[in-house]
ROFI-308374 format. One record per residue (C-alpha): residue number from 1; z, y, x; residue in three letters. Coordinates in steps of 0.5 Angstrom, whole numbers, padded with zeros to 4 digits. Each point is the difference from the previous one (the first is absolute). Example, Ala and Ser with C-alpha at 12.3 -4.5 7.8 and 13.67 -1.06 7.14 Angstrom:
! residues 2
  nr    zz    yy    xx rest
   1  0016 -0009  0025  ALA
   2 -0002  0007  0002  SER
//
This chain:
! residues 600
  nr    zz    yy    xx rest
   1  0006  0196 -0105  MET
   2 -0004  0001 -0006  GLY
   3 -0007  0002  0000  SER
   4  0001  0006  0005  ARG
   5 -0001 -0002  0007  VAL
   6 -0002  0006  0005  ILE
   7 -0004 -0001  0006  MET
   8 -0002  0005  0005  GLU
   9 -0001  0001  0007  CYS
  10  0001  0005  0005  ALA
  11 -0005  0004  0003  VAL
  12  0001  0007  0004  GLY
  13  0007  0000 -0004  GLY
  14 -0005 -0001 -0008  LYS
  15  0000 -0006 -0003  PHE
  16 -0006 -0004 -0002  PHE
  17 -0002 -0006 -0003  SER
  18  0000 -0006  0006  PRO
  19 -0006 -0003 -0001  ILE
  20 -0005  0004 -0001  PHE
  21  0002  0006  0005  SER
  22 -0002 -0002  0007  SER
  23  0001  0006  0003  THR
  24  0007  0001  0005  ARG
  25  0003  0006  0004  SER
  26  0004 -0001  0006  VAL
  27  0003  0006  0004  ALA
  28 -0001 -0001  0007  VAL
  29  0006  0003  0005  GLU
  30  0000 -0001  0007  LYS
  31  0006 -0001  0003  ARG
  32  0001 -0001  0009  LYS
  33  0005 -0005  0002  LEU
  34  0005  0003  0005  PRO
  35 -0002 -0003  0007  SER
  36  0006 -0004  0003  LEU
  37 -0001 -0002  0007  HIS
  38  0002 -0007  0002  LYS
  39  0001 -0006  0005  LYS
  40 -0002 -0006 -0003  ILE
  41  0002 -0006  0004  LYS
  42 -0004 -0007 -0004  PHE
  43  0004 -0006  0003  CYS
  44 -0004 -0007 -0002  SER
  45  0000  0001 -0008  SER
  46  0006  0004 -0001  LYS
  47 -0001  0008 -0001  PHE
  48  0005  0003  0004  LYS
  49  0000  0009 -0001  ILE
  50  0004  0004  0004  GLN
  51  0000  0007 -0002  ALA
  52  0001  0005  0006  SER
  53  0002  0007 -0004  GLN
  54 -0001  0003  0007  ALA
  55 -0007  0000  0000  GLU
  56  0001  0001 -0008  ALA
  57 -0005  0008 -0002  HIS
  58  0006 -0001 -0006  LEU
  59  0007  0002  0000  SER
  60  0005 -0007 -0001  PRO
  61  0002  0002 -0007  GLU
  62 -0007  0002 -0001  ALA
  63 -0003 -0007  0002  GLU
  64  0006 -0003 -0003  LEU
  65 -0003  0002 -0006  GLN
  66 -0007 -0002  0001  ALA
  67  0002 -0006  0001  GLU
  68  0004 -0001 -0006  LYS
  69 -0007  0002 -0003  ARG
  70 -0004 -0005  0003  GLY
  71 -0004  0005  0004  SER
  72  0001 -0002  0008  SER
  73 -0005 -0003  0004  THR
  74 -0001 -0003  0007  GLY
  75 -0006 -0001  0004  VAL
  76  0003 -0002  0007  GLY
  77 -0003 -0006  0003  VAL
  78  0005 -0005  0004  GLY
  79 -0001 -0006  0001  GLU
  80 -0004 -0003 -0006  LEU
  81 -0001 -0008 -0001  ILE
  82 -0008 -0001 -0002  TRP
  83 -0001 -0005 -0005  PRO
  84 -0006 -0006  0001  SER
  85 -0002 -0004 -0005  PRO
  86  0003 -0006  0003  SER
  87  0006  0002 -0001  ASP
  88  0005 -0005 -0003  GLY
  89  0002  0005 -0006  THR
  90 -0005  0005 -0002  PRO
  91  0002  0007  0002  PHE
  92  0001  0002 -0007  TRP
  93  0005 -0005 -0002  LYS
  94  0004  0002  0006  LYS
  95  0008  0003 -0001  ASP
  96  0000  0007 -0003  PHE
  97  0007  0004 -0002  PRO
  98  0001  0002 -0005  SER
  99 -0003  0006 -0004  SER
 100  0006  0004 -0002  GLY
 101 -0004  0002 -0004  VAL
 102  0003  0006 -0006  SER
 103 -0003  0005 -0005  PRO
 104 -0005  0004  0002  GLU
 105  0003  0008  0001  VAL
 106 -0004  0006 -0003  PHE
 107  0002  0007  0001  ALA
 108  0004  0003 -0006  ASP
 109 -0003 -0003 -0006  VAL
 110  0004 -0003 -0004  LYS
 111 -0001 -0001 -0008  ASP
 112  0004  0005 -0004  SER
 113  0000 -0006 -0006  ASP
 114  0001 -0007  0004  PRO
 115 -0001 -0006 -0004  LYS
 116  0002 -0008  0001  HIS
 117 -0007 -0003  0000  ILE
 118  0000 -0007  0000  ILE
 119 -0007 -0004  0003  HIS
 120 -0001 -0007 -0002  VAL
 121 -0005 -0003  0004  THR
 122 -0003 -0007  0004  ALA
 123  0000  0004  0007  GLU
 124  0003  0005  0003  MET
 125 -0001  0000  0008  ALA
 126  0002 -0002  0005  PRO
 127  0004 -0007 -0003  ILE
 128 -0005 -0001 -0005  ALA
 129 -0007  0002  0002  LYS
 130 -0007 -0002 -0002  VAL
 131 -0004  0007 -0001  GLY
 132  0001  0007  0000  GLY
 133  0004 -0001 -0007  LEU
 134  0006 -0002  0005  GLY
 135 -0001  0006  0004  ASP
 136 -0001  0005 -0006  VAL
 137  0007 -0002 -0004  VAL
 138  0003  0001  0007  THR
 139 -0003  0007  0002  GLY
 140  0001  0003 -0007  LEU
 141  0008 -0004  0000  ALA
 142  0001  0004  0007  ARG
 143 -0003  0007 -0002  ALA
 144  0003  0000 -0007  CYS
 145  0008 -0002  0003  LEU
 146 -0001  0006  0005  SER
 147 -0002  0005 -0006  ARG
 148  0007 -0002 -0002  GLY
 149 -0001 -0005 -0006  HIS
 150  0004 -0006 -0001  THR
 151 -0006 -0007  0001  VAL
 152  0001 -0006  0000  ASP
 153 -0006 -0006  0001  ILE
 154  0001 -0007 -0004  MET
 155 -0004 -0006  0003  LEU
 156 -0001 -0007  0000  PRO
 157  0005 -0004  0004  PHE
 158 -0006 -0003  0003  TYR
 159  0002 -0006  0004  GLU
 160 -0004  0001  0007  CYS
 161  0003  0008  0000  ILE
 162  0003  0000  0007  GLN
 163  0009  0002 -0002  LYS
 164  0001  0003  0007  GLN
 165 -0005  0006 -0001  HIS
 166  0005  0001 -0007  ILE
 167  0006  0004  0002  LYS
 168  0007  0000 -0004  ASP
 169 -0002 -0007 -0004  LEU
 170  0004 -0001 -0006  THR
 171  0000 -0004 -0005  VAL
 172  0001  0005 -0007  ILE
 173  0001 -0004 -0006  THR
 174 -0003 -0006 -0003  LYS
 175 -0003  0000 -0008  TYR
 176 -0004 -0003 -0004  ASN
 177 -0007  0002 -0002  SER
 178 -0005 -0003 -0005  TYR
 179 -0006 -0005  0002  HIS
 180 -0004 -0004 -0005  ASP
 181  0006 -0002 -0005  GLY
 182  0005  0001  0006  ASN
 183  0005  0003  0003  TRP
 184 -0001 -0001  0007  VAL
 185  0006  0002  0005  PRO
 186 -0002  0006  0005  THR
 187  0004  0003  0006  THR
 188 -0001  0007  0002  ALA
 189  0000  0002  0007  TYR
 190  0001  0007  0002  ARG
 191 -0002  0003  0008  GLY
 192 -0003  0005  0004  VAL
 193 -0008 -0001  0003  VAL
 194 -0002  0006  0003  SER
 195  0005  0005 -0002  GLY
 196 -0002 -0002 -0007  ILE
 197  0006 -0004 -0005  PRO
 198 -0004 -0006 -0002  VAL
 199  0002 -0004 -0006  ILE
 200 -0003 -0008  0000  PHE
 201  0000 -0004 -0006  ILE
 202  0000 -0008  0002  GLU
 203  0000 -0005 -0006  PRO
 204  0003 -0006  0001  SER
 205 -0007 -0004 -0002  ASN
 206 -0005 -0001  0006  LEU
 207 -0004  0007 -0002  PHE
 208 -0002  0004  0006  PHE
 209  0001 -0006  0005  LYS
 210 -0005 -0001  0006  GLY
 211 -0002  0002  0007  GLN
 212 -0003  0006 -0003  TYR
 213  0000  0007 -0005  VAL
 214 -0005 -0003 -0004  TYR
 215 -0003 -0008 -0001  GLY
 216  0006 -0004 -0001  GLY
 217  0001 -0006 -0004  SER
 218  0002  0003 -0007  TYR
 219 -0004  0003 -0005  ASN
 220 -0001  0008  0003  GLU
 221 -0001  0004 -0007  LEU
 222  0006 -0004 -0004  GLU
 223  0005  0002  0007  ALA
 224 -0002  0007 -0001  TYR
 225  0001  0000 -0007  LEU
 226  0007 -0003  0001  PHE
 227  0001  0006  0005  PHE
 228 -0002  0005 -0004  SER
 229  0005 -0002 -0005  ARG
 230  0005 -0001  0005  ALA
 231  0000  0006  0003  CYS
 232  0000  0003 -0008  LEU
 233  0006 -0005 -0001  GLU
 234  0003  0003  0007  TRP
 235  0001  0007 -0003  MET
 236  0002 -0002 -0006  GLN
 237  0005 -0005  0002  GLN
 238  0003  0003  0006  VAL
 239 -0002  0008  0002  THR
 240  0005  0006 -0003  SER
 241 -0005  0005  0000  THR
 242 -0007 -0002 -0002  GLN
 243 -0006  0003  0005  PRO
 244 -0005  0005 -0002  ASP
 245 -0006 -0002  0002  ILE
 246 -0002 -0008  0000  ILE
 247 -0005  0000  0005  HIS
 248 -0005 -0006 -0001  VAL
 249 -0005 -0003  0005  HIS
 250 -0007 -0003 -0001  GLU
 251 -0001 -0007 -0005  TRP
 252  0007 -0003  0002  GLN
 253  0004  0005 -0003  THR
 254 -0004  0002 -0006  GLY
 255  0004 -0004 -0005  ALA
 256  0006  0004  0001  LEU
 257 -0003  0006 -0004  PRO
 258 -0001 -0004 -0006  LEU
 259  0006 -0004  0001  LEU
 260  0004  0007  0001  TYR
 261 -0003  0005 -0006  TRP
 262  0001 -0008 -0006  ASP
 263  0006 -0002  0003  ILE
 264  0004  0003  0004  TYR
 265  0000  0007 -0003  HIS
 266  0002 -0002 -0006  HIS
 267  0006 -0003  0003  LEU
 268  0004  0004  0006  SER
 269 -0005  0003  0004  LEU
 270 -0003  0006 -0002  LYS
 271  0000  0005  0004  LYS
 272 -0006 -0002  0006  PRO
 273 -0007  0002  0000  ARG
 274 -0006 -0005  0002  ILE
 275 -0005  0002  0006  VAL
 276 -0005 -0005  0002  LEU
 277 -0003  0000  0006  THR
 278 -0008 -0004  0001  ILE
 279 -0001 -0001  0007  HIS
 280 -0006 -0004 -0001  ASN
 281 -0003 -0001 -0007  MET
 282 -0004 -0006  0003  GLU
 283  0007 -0005 -0002  HIS
 284  0002  0001 -0007  TYR
 285  0004 -0007 -0002  GLY
 286 -0003 -0003 -0005  GLU
 287  0004 -0003 -0005  CYS
 288  0000 -0005 -0005  SER
 289  0004  0002 -0007  LYS
 290  0004 -0006  0001  GLU
 291  0002  0002  0007  GLN
 292  0002  0007 -0002  LEU
 293  0005 -0003 -0005  SER
 294  0004 -0004  0005  LYS
 295  0003  0007  0002  SER
 296  0003  0001 -0007  GLY
 297 -0006  0004 -0003  LEU
 298 -0005 -0003 -0007  GLU
 299 -0006  0000  0005  GLY
 300 -0004  0000 -0005  SER
 301  0002  0007 -0002  VAL
 302 -0002  0003  0006  TYR
 303 -0008 -0003 -0001  ALA
 304 -0003  0005 -0003  SER
 305 -0004  0005  0003  ILE
 306  0005  0006  0000  ASP
 307  0005 -0004  0003  LYS
 308 -0001 -0005  0005  ALA
 309 -0007 -0004 -0001  VAL
 310 -0004  0000  0005  ASP
 311 -0007  0004 -0003  ASP
 312 -0005 -0005  0004  ARG
 313  0002 -0007 -0003  THR
 314 -0001  0004 -0007  ILE
 315 -0002 -0006 -0004  GLY
 316  0001 -0006  0004  HIS
 317  0005 -0005 -0002  ASN
 318  0004  0000  0004  PRO
 319  0000  0008 -0001  GLU
 320  0005  0002  0006  ARG
 321  0005  0005  0002  LEU
 322  0001  0004  0006  SER
 323  0007  0002  0003  LEU
 324 -0003  0007  0003  LEU
 325 -0003  0002 -0006  LYS
 326  0006 -0001 -0004  GLY
 327  0004  0004  0006  GLY
 328 -0005  0006 -0001  ILE
 329  0001  0000 -0008  VAL
 330  0008  0000  0000  TYR
 331  0001  0004  0006  SER
 332  0002  0007  0000  ASN
 333 -0005  0002  0006  ALA
 334 -0005 -0004  0004  VAL
 335 -0002  0002  0007  VAL
 336 -0006 -0002  0003  TYR
 337 -0005  0005  0001  PHE
 338  0002  0007  0002  GLY
 339  0007 -0001  0004  ILE
 340 -0002 -0002  0007  LEU
 341  0005 -0004  0003  ASN
 342  0002  0001  0007  GLY
 343  0004 -0003  0006  ILE
 344  0006 -0001  0003  ASP
 345  0001  0004  0006  ILE
 346  0006 -0003  0003  THR
 347 -0003 -0007 -0001  MET
 348 -0006  0002  0002  TRP
 349  0001  0005  0006  ASN
 350 -0003 -0002  0008  PRO
 351  0006  0005  0002  ALA
 352  0006 -0005 -0002  THR
 353 -0004 -0007 -0002  ASP
 354  0004 -0006  0003  ILE
 355 -0007 -0005  0000  PHE
 356 -0004  0005  0006  LEU
 357  0001 -0001  0007  PRO
 358 -0002  0008  0001  VAL
 359  0003  0005 -0004  LYS
 360 -0004  0006 -0001  PHE
 361 -0002  0006 -0006  ASN
 362 -0005  0005  0000  ASP
 363  0003  0005  0005  GLN
 364  0000 -0006  0004  LYS
 365 -0006 -0005 -0001  PRO
 366  0001 -0004  0007  GLU
 367  0004 -0006 -0001  GLY
 368 -0006 -0002 -0005  LYS
 369 -0005 -0002  0004  LYS
 370  0006 -0004  0003  PHE
 371  0001 -0003 -0007  CYS
 372 -0008 -0002  0000  LYS
 373  0000 -0004  0007  TYR
 374  0006 -0004 -0002  TYR
 375 -0004 -0002 -0007  VAL
 376 -0006 -0001  0004  GLN
 377  0004 -0004  0006  ARG
 378  0003 -0004 -0006  GLY
 379 -0005 -0002 -0004  LEU
 380 -0004 -0001  0006  GLY
 381 -0004  0005 -0001  LEU
 382  0000  0002  0007  ALA
 383  0001 -0002  0007  SER
 384  0006 -0002  0003  GLU
 385  0000  0002  0007  GLY
 386  0006  0003  0003  THR
 387  0001  0007 -0003  GLN
 388  0005  0006  0003  ASP
 389  0005  0001 -0007  GLY
 390 -0003  0008  0000  ASN
 391 -0007 -0003  0001  HIS
 392 -0005 -0001 -0006  VAL
 393 -0006 -0003  0002  PRO
 394 -0007  0004 -0002  ASP
 395 -0001 -0006 -0005  ILE
 396  0004  0003 -0004  THR
 397 -0004  0006 -0001  TYR
 398 -0007 -0003  0000  LYS
 399  0001 -0004 -0006  ALA
 400  0002  0003 -0006  PRO
 401  0006 -0004 -0004  LEU
 402 -0002 -0001 -0007  VAL
 403  0005 -0003 -0004  VAL
 404  0000 -0002 -0008  CYS
 405  0006 -0003 -0003  ILE
 406 -0001 -0001 -0007  THR
 407  0001 -0005 -0006  ARG
 408 -0006 -0004  0001  LEU
 409 -0002  0001 -0008  VAL
 410 -0007  0002 -0002  PRO
 411  0003  0007 -0001  GLN
 412  0000  0001  0007  LYS
 413 -0006  0000  0000  GLY
 414 -0001 -0007  0004  LEU
 415 -0008 -0001  0002  HIS
 416  0002  0007  0003  LEU
 417  0005 -0003  0005  ILE
 418 -0003 -0006  0001  SER
 419 -0007  0005  0003  HIS
 420  0004  0004  0003  ALA
 421  0003 -0006  0005  ILE
 422 -0008 -0001  0002  LYS
 423 -0002  0008  0000  HIS
 424  0007  0002  0004  ILE
 425 -0002 -0006  0005  GLU
 426 -0007  0003  0001  GLU
 427  0003  0008  0001  LEU
 428  0004 -0004  0005  GLY
 429  0006  0001 -0003  GLY
 430  0007 -0004 -0002  GLN
 431  0002 -0002 -0006  MET
 432  0007 -0003 -0004  VAL
 433  0000 -0001 -0006  ILE
 434  0008 -0003 -0003  LEU
 435  0000 -0002 -0007  GLY
 436  0000 -0006 -0005  LYS
 437 -0004 -0003 -0006  ALA
 438  0002 -0003 -0006  SER
 439 -0007 -0003 -0002  ASP
 440  0000 -0006  0004  VAL
 441 -0008  0001  0001  ARG
 442  0000  0007  0003  VAL
 443  0006 -0003  0005  GLN
 444 -0004 -0006  0001  THR
 445 -0006  0005  0002  GLU
 446  0005  0005  0005  PHE
 447  0002 -0006  0003  GLU
 448 -0007 -0002  0001  GLY
 449  0000  0007  0003  LEU
 450  0006  0000  0005  ALA
 451 -0003 -0007  0002  LYS
 452 -0007  0003  0002  LEU
 453  0004  0006  0004  HIS
 454  0008  0000  0001  ASN
 455 -0003 -0003  0007  GLN
 456 -0004  0005  0002  GLY
 457  0001  0007  0004  PRO
 458  0000  0004 -0006  CYS
 459  0003 -0002 -0007  ILE
 460  0006 -0002 -0003  ARG
 461  0001 -0003 -0007  ILE
 462  0007 -0001 -0002  LEU
 463  0001 -0003 -0006  LEU
 464  0007  0002 -0002  MET
 465  0005  0004 -0002  PHE
 466  0005  0003  0005  SER
 467  0003  0007  0000  ASP
 468  0002  0000  0007  GLU
 469 -0008 -0001  0003  LEU
 470 -0002  0005 -0005  SER
 471  0004  0006  0002  HIS
 472 -0003 -0003  0007  MET
 473 -0007  0002 -0002  LEU
 474  0001  0006 -0003  TYR
 475  0002  0002  0006  ALA
 476 -0005 -0004  0005  ALA
 477 -0005  0002 -0006  ALA
 478 -0006  0006  0002  ASP
 479 -0003 -0001 -0007  MET
 480  0003 -0004 -0006  VAL
 481 -0006 -0002 -0004  LEU
 482  0002  0001 -0008  VAL
 483 -0007 -0003 -0004  PRO
 484  0003  0000 -0006  SER
 485 -0005 -0001 -0006  ILE
 486  0005  0003 -0005  TYR
 487  0008  0003  0003  GLU
 488  0004  0004 -0005  PRO
 489  0004  0003  0006  CYS
 490  0001 -0005  0006  GLY
 491  0005  0001  0005  LEU
 492 -0004 -0004  0007  THR
 493 -0004  0007  0001  GLN
 494  0006  0005  0000  MET
 495  0004 -0005  0004  ILE
 496 -0005  0000  0005  GLY
 497 -0001  0007  0001  MET
 498  0008  0000  0001  ARG
 499 -0002 -0004  0006  TYR
 500 -0005  0004  0002  GLY
 501 -0005 -0005 -0002  ALA
 502 -0007  0004 -0003  VAL
 503 -0002 -0004 -0007  PRO
 504 -0007 -0002 -0001  VAL
 505  0001 -0001 -0008  VAL
 506 -0005  0000 -0006  ARG
 507  0000  0006 -0004  LYS
 508  0004 -0003 -0006  THR
 509  0006  0002 -0003  GLY
 510  0007  0002  0003  GLY
 511 -0005 -0002  0006  LEU
 512 -0004  0007 -0002  ALA
 513  0006  0004 -0001  ASP
 514  0004 -0001  0006  THR
 515 -0007 -0001  0006  VAL
 516 -0005  0005  0001  PHE
 517 -0006 -0002  0004  ASP
 518 -0001  0004  0006  MET
 519 -0008  0002 -0001  ASP
 520  0002  0003 -0006  ASP
 521 -0001  0007  0001  GLN
 522  0002  0002 -0007  SER
 523  0007 -0003  0001  ASN
 524  0000  0002  0008  HIS
 525  0007  0004  0000  ASN
 526  0003 -0008 -0003  LYS
 527 -0004 -0004  0004  ALA
 528  0004 -0007  0003  ASN
 529 -0005 -0006 -0001  GLY
 530 -0006 -0003 -0001  TYR
 531 -0003 -0002 -0007  SER
 532 -0005 -0007 -0002  ILE
 533 -0004  0005 -0003  CYS
 534 -0008 -0002 -0001  VAL
 535 -0001  0003  0007  CYS
 536  0001  0006 -0004  ILE
 537  0005  0005  0006  TYR
 538  0006  0002 -0003  LEU
 539  0006  0004  0002  PHE
 540  0007 -0003  0000  ILE
 541  0008  0002  0004  PHE
 542 -0004 -0003  0006  ASP
 543  0000 -0007 -0003  ARG
 544 -0008 -0004 -0001  PHE
 545 -0001 -0001 -0008  VAL
 546 -0006 -0004 -0003  PHE
 547 -0002  0000 -0008  GLU
 548 -0005 -0007  0000  GLY
 549  0002 -0006 -0001  ILE
 550 -0005 -0003  0004  ASP
 551 -0001 -0002  0008  GLU
 552 -0004  0006  0002  GLY
 553  0006  0005 -0003  SER
 554  0005 -0004  0004  LEU
 555 -0004  0001  0007  ASN
 556 -0002  0007 -0001  CYS
 557  0008  0002  0000  ALA
 558  0001 -0005  0005  LEU
 559 -0005  0003  0004  ASP
 560  0002  0006  0000  ARG
 561  0008 -0001  0001  ALA
 562 -0002 -0004  0007  PHE
 563 -0005  0006  0002  THR
 564  0006  0004 -0001  TYR
 565  0004 -0004  0004  PHE
 566 -0004 -0001  0005  ARG
 567 -0004  0006  0001  GLU
 568  0005  0006 -0001  LYS
 569  0007 -0003  0002  PRO
 570  0002  0006 -0001  ASP
 571 -0001  0001 -0007  GLU
 572  0002 -0006 -0001  TRP
 573  0008  0002  0003  ASN
 574  0000  0005 -0005  GLY
 575 -0001 -0004 -0006  ILE
 576  0005 -0004  0002  ILE
 577  0004  0005  0001  LYS
 578 -0002  0003 -0007  LYS
 579  0001 -0006 -0004  VAL
 580  0006 -0001  0003  MET
 581  0004  0006 -0003  GLU
 582 -0003 -0001 -0007  VAL
 583  0006  0000 -0004  ASP
 584 -0002 -0006 -0005  ASN
 585  0008 -0002 -0001  SER
 586  0003 -0001 -0007  TRP
 587  0003  0008  0000  ASN
 588 -0005  0002 -0003  ASN
 589 -0002 -0006 -0005  THR
 590  0008 -0001 -0002  ALA
 591  0000  0007 -0002  GLY
 592 -0006 -0001 -0006  LYS
 593  0003 -0007 -0002  TYR
 594  0007  0004 -0001  VAL
 595 -0003  0005 -0005  GLU
 596 -0004 -0006 -0003  LEU
 597  0007 -0003 -0001  TYR
 598  0003  0007 -0004  HIS
 599 -0006  0000 -0003  SER
 600  0001 -0007 -0005  ILE
//
């Protein structure tokens, strides 16, 4: 690449330094879903949906188009089997129908100069998802596909991937890729996941073996160094056309820009330009010179402050490299601050969500109360008296349900999450925490909290990851708590709003850009949540926001939210409708990425 590296970041159509800009711009466009009446019959855990065109307000042709867009909904309840904590199989592990997800449809949004974009990533929702990275990759790829671009995702073929979720899985080719002095036999597969073409890379060594995406018995850093080079080797050896953009994500693929500009660009790959998205600056890919050399690069060449040396280790013995630092230096564009993420509104859609016992939308929100009681019953947060399938008892209304779906890491405000358990219980509410801890000490702390609270009537702490249960919890929640210490963007608050869960968030990063406090008179027209704000009242798009990192600030936001829920039910229902109407889809954000692709 020579000495010229362009580092830019899109902000409102302009480009600025990615590290020092903290401004975001996002256009909010309200979009209402068409309302279709359906009759839903529930038989055990198998959900059967019977459409009644005679009752629909749309013509058969219009209904068919709406179905293709995934916008139909049903709120009728026939025979609903309530779950119980004593069930042999937890309610979120029962069989669900195939989602049949297809790319999002955006009306009349087609870009005039389509590009070929390849995402190289360690995660992809739903088949290899650990956090928001997987959601972003899938959502952005689907949005760009719908705009007329050619998009592929390259992903390690983890042993833990459930192959039944991949359509048309076939072997493309077998080839060799370099690692640590040897050429490793490698297989490339092609399949389709959620309507997106995916290329899976499977080395013949032990890389990517194990029951989970991360945490196998192999050296992860060396595995991702291999993967980064194997993707470029595949592009050079196998593809007949070169992509316009190679979009890499996080430290795991941070070595790819180095390998591209210092090896493959001097061979046959001339066309691609490199975009790096940093999803979490906390993880930077610490790397020794010897480890980097295993990729075929001379590690000592990159041990300088203007290349890949980690500035914080200068003067230490030894000094260390950072794959993320190298990726920043060697990419044409870096996205950290500036472009707000979106959510995949096809995958996250309460009107069509296969995991929900009853569907609903902003025009027909009644199904949400059934989802709440379904989860309460399944987790033992409500009594199990005989209930009419069409009746939900008063406990659903009297006890606000707060959910916190998160990785249990310091960034997410662990002390505030643990304090919220106590305060919500004192307020007479209910709380469900869903998440895993990578740190043994944190895991032990929350295991102790689970042992203390999980047999009681108010709190459930579930130390695991479950995509199915997360969908149900968003649908059941009255409020979603996001008390992050820092959050470059955040998806939880957007998904929560999509499902009618009012966000209670700390005013930081992307949370401050998407949630506007109910009591902030300067932003009254946008109010949608509650901010933790050192007990200073703010107003947002019907949400509640707090600014401090202390327990008192969190208490203030929760107190205000609970007061609205209990004392102003009409206003609360208006908030639910309002947050569900907010357009946080990739429809807006994908265009900013396309502008960025064109700029380089």
